[in-house]
MIMAR-347376 format. One record per residue (C-alpha): residue number from 1; y, x, z; residue in three letters. Coordinates in nm, 2 decimals. Each point is the difference from the previous one (the first is absolute). Layout:
N
+------+--------+--------+--------+------+
! resi !      v !      u !      w ! resn !
+------+--------+--------+--------+------+
!  NUM !      Y !      X !      Z !  ALA !
...
+------+--------+--------+--------+------+
***
This chain:
120
+------+--------+--------+--------+------+
! resi !      v !      u !      w ! resn !
+------+--------+--------+--------+------+
!    1 !  -4.57 !  -3.67 !  10.05 !  MET !
!    2 !  -0.11 !   0.32 !  -0.17 !  SER !
!    3 !  -0.25 !   0.25 !   0.09 !  ASN !
!    4 !   0.17 !   0.31 !  -0.07 !  TRP !
!    5 !   0.34 !  -0.11 !   0.13 !  LEU !
!    6 !  -0.09 !   0.10 !   0.38 !  PRO !
!    7 !  -0.21 !   0.27 !  -0.08 !  THR !
!    8 !   0.23 !   0.15 !  -0.23 !  LEU !
!    9 !   0.29 !  -0.08 !   0.28 !  LEU !
!   10 !  -0.23 !   0.16 !   0.30 !  ARG !
!   11 !  -0.06 !   0.35 !  -0.19 !  TRP !
!   12 !   0.38 !   0.02 !  -0.14 !  ALA !
!   13 !   0.10 !  -0.03 !   0.36 !  ALA !
!   14 !  -0.24 !   0.24 !   0.12 !  ARG !
!   15 !   0.06 !   0.25 !  -0.27 !  GLY !
!   16 !   0.35 !  -0.01 !   0.05 !  THR !
!   17 !  -0.01 !   0.04 !   0.41 !  ALA !
!   18 !  -0.21 !   0.30 !  -0.08 !  LEU !
!   19 !   0.25 !   0.14 !  -0.21 !  LEU !
!   20 !   0.28 !  -0.02 !   0.28 !  LEU !
!   21 !  -0.25 !   0.08 !   0.31 !  THR !
!   22 !  -0.07 !   0.32 !  -0.21 !  GLY !
!   23 !   0.38 !   0.08 !  -0.05 !  ILE !
!   24 !   0.05 !  -0.07 !   0.35 !  PHE !
!   25 !  -0.24 !   0.22 !   0.11 !  LEU !
!   26 !   0.11 !   0.29 !  -0.25 !  LEU !
!   27 !   0.39 !  -0.06 !   0.18 !  ILE !
!   28 !  -0.15 !   0.03 !   0.36 !  LEU !
!   29 !  -0.24 !   0.31 !  -0.10 !  SER !
!   30 !   0.33 !   0.16 !  -0.09 !  GLY !
!   31 !   0.14 !  -0.05 !   0.33 !  GLU !
!   32 !  -0.23 !   0.11 !   0.16 !  ILE !
!   33 !  -0.09 !   0.27 !  -0.18 !  ALA !
!   34 !   0.35 !   0.12 !  -0.02 !  THR !
!   35 !   0.17 !  -0.18 !   0.32 !  PRO !
!   36 !   0.39 !   0.02 !  -0.03 !  HIS !
!   37 !   0.01 !   0.18 !  -0.34 !  ALA !
!   38 !   0.30 !  -0.24 !  -0.07 !  GLY !
!   39 !   0.23 !  -0.13 !   0.27 !  ALA !
!   40 !  -0.13 !  -0.14 !   0.33 !  ARG !
!   41 !  -0.13 !  -0.34 !  -0.04 !  ALA !
!   42 !   0.19 !  -0.24 !   0.15 !  THR !
!   43 !  -0.11 !  -0.30 !   0.27 !  PRO !
!   44 !   0.09 !  -0.25 !  -0.26 !  LEU !
!   45 !  -0.24 !   0.19 !  -0.28 !  GLU !
!   46 !  -0.28 !   0.04 !   0.26 !  TYR !
!   47 !   0.00 !  -0.40 !   0.06 !  LEU !
!   48 !   0.01 !  -0.04 !  -0.37 !  GLY !
!   49 !  -0.29 !   0.21 !   0.00 !  MET !
!   50 !  -0.13 !  -0.22 !   0.22 !  LEU !
!   51 !   0.08 !  -0.29 !  -0.20 !  PHE !
!   52 !  -0.19 !   0.17 !  -0.31 !  ILE !
!   53 !  -0.26 !   0.10 !   0.21 !  LEU !
!   54 !  -0.05 !  -0.39 !   0.07 !  LEU !
!   55 !   0.04 !  -0.07 !  -0.34 !  ALA !
!   56 !  -0.31 !   0.20 !  -0.12 !  VAL !
!   57 !  -0.18 !  -0.16 !   0.29 !  MET !
!   58 !   0.04 !  -0.34 !  -0.11 !  GLY !
!   59 !  -0.09 !   0.11 !  -0.34 !  MET !
!   60 !  -0.32 !   0.12 !   0.08 !  MET !
!   61 !  -0.05 !  -0.26 !   0.23 !  LEU !
!   62 !   0.03 !  -0.26 !  -0.29 !  ALA !
!   63 !  -0.30 !   0.11 !  -0.16 !  TRP !
!   64 !  -0.20 !  -0.21 !   0.27 !  ARG !
!   65 !   0.26 !  -0.25 !   0.10 !  GLU !
!   66 !   0.30 !  -0.01 !  -0.27 !  GLU !
!   67 !   0.17 !  -0.24 !   0.16 !  LEU !
!   68 !   0.07 !   0.17 !   0.34 !  ALA !
!   69 !   0.03 !   0.31 !  -0.22 !  GLY !
!   70 !   0.24 !  -0.08 !  -0.24 !  ALA !
!   71 !   0.24 !  -0.13 !   0.29 !  ILE !
!   72 !  -0.05 !   0.28 !   0.20 !  LEU !
!   73 !   0.05 !   0.24 !  -0.30 !  SER !
!   74 !   0.34 !  -0.24 !  -0.13 !  LEU !
!   75 !   0.14 !  -0.06 !   0.38 !  ALA !
!   76 !  -0.04 !   0.42 !   0.05 !  ALA !
!   77 !   0.17 !   0.09 !  -0.40 !  ILE !
!   78 !   0.27 !  -0.28 !   0.09 !  LEU !
!   79 !   0.04 !   0.17 !   0.35 !  ALA !
!   80 !  -0.01 !   0.35 !  -0.19 !  PHE !
!   81 !   0.29 !  -0.15 !  -0.22 !  GLY !
!   82 !   0.23 !  -0.06 !   0.31 !  LEU !
!   83 !  -0.01 !   0.38 !   0.08 !  THR !
!   84 !   0.07 !   0.14 !  -0.34 !  ILE !
!   85 !   0.20 !  -0.09 !  -0.32 !  ASP !
!   86 !  -0.27 !   0.04 !  -0.24 !  TRP !
!   87 !  -0.06 !  -0.34 !  -0.19 !  ILE !
!   88 !  -0.16 !   0.16 !  -0.30 !  GLY !
!   89 !  -0.29 !   0.16 !   0.25 !  ALA !
!   90 !  -0.03 !  -0.36 !   0.19 !  LEU !
!   91 !  -0.05 !  -0.19 !  -0.33 !  VAL !
!   92 !  -0.28 !   0.26 !  -0.09 !  VAL !
!   93 !  -0.14 !  -0.02 !   0.34 !  ALA !
!   94 !  -0.04 !  -0.36 !   0.04 !  MET !
!   95 !  -0.21 !  -0.05 !  -0.34 !  ILE !
!   96 !  -0.36 !   0.04 !   0.22 !  PRO !
!   97 !   0.12 !  -0.24 !   0.27 !  GLY !
!   98 !   0.10 !  -0.25 !  -0.28 !  VAL !
!   99 !  -0.28 !   0.03 !  -0.19 !  LEU !
!  100 !  -0.24 !  -0.05 !   0.30 !  TYR !
!  101 !   0.21 !  -0.30 !   0.05 !  LEU !
!  102 !  -0.06 !  -0.13 !  -0.32 !  ALA !
!  103 !  -0.37 !   0.09 !   0.05 !  ASP !
!  104 !   0.01 !  -0.23 !   0.32 !  TRP !
!  105 !   0.13 !  -0.25 !  -0.16 !  GLY !
!  106 !  -0.19 !  -0.06 !  -0.30 !  VAL !
!  107 !  -0.31 !   0.03 !   0.23 !  ARG !
!  108 !   0.11 !  -0.25 !   0.21 !  HIS !
!  109 !   0.16 !  -0.28 !  -0.23 !  PRO !
!  110 !  -0.09 !  -0.24 !   0.28 !  ASP !
!  111 !   0.28 !   0.10 !   0.23 !  VAL !
!  112 !   0.25 !  -0.06 !  -0.32 !  TRP !
!  113 !  -0.13 !  -0.30 !  -0.01 !  HIS !
!  114 !   0.05 !  -0.14 !   0.34 !  ARG !
!  115 !   0.37 !   0.19 !   0.02 !  VAL !
!  116 !   0.09 !  -0.18 !  -0.29 !  HIS !
!  117 !  -0.10 !  -0.34 !   0.10 !  LEU !
!  118 !   0.18 !   0.06 !   0.36 !  ARG !
!  119 !   0.32 !   0.02 !  -0.19 !  HIS !
!  120 !  -0.09 !  -0.33 !  -0.22 !  HIS !
+------+--------+--------+--------+------+
***
């Protein structure tokens, strides 16, 4: 395995996670600074915000625990997807989780080898 691939995956995941976290915090600060500037949020929208918060927490957890953070982030984004109909945003929001999962996979090839052996 090349030494640069895990590093590239890890920093790409971290960079995209920071970017999405920044966007989320910007939106959240706008909601806090001007509450109810638009229509009042529905309970479903509050649930969606909770899922996005969990996704961001997963992205930050993945800095230390790639697999757990990636799973939390991806699960929360998929749950968020059940509350909205905005597929483009979901695909973009899943990028850090997928990169963290790939990073974990290249750093733990023994796990993939064991899975492959079980199926043969």
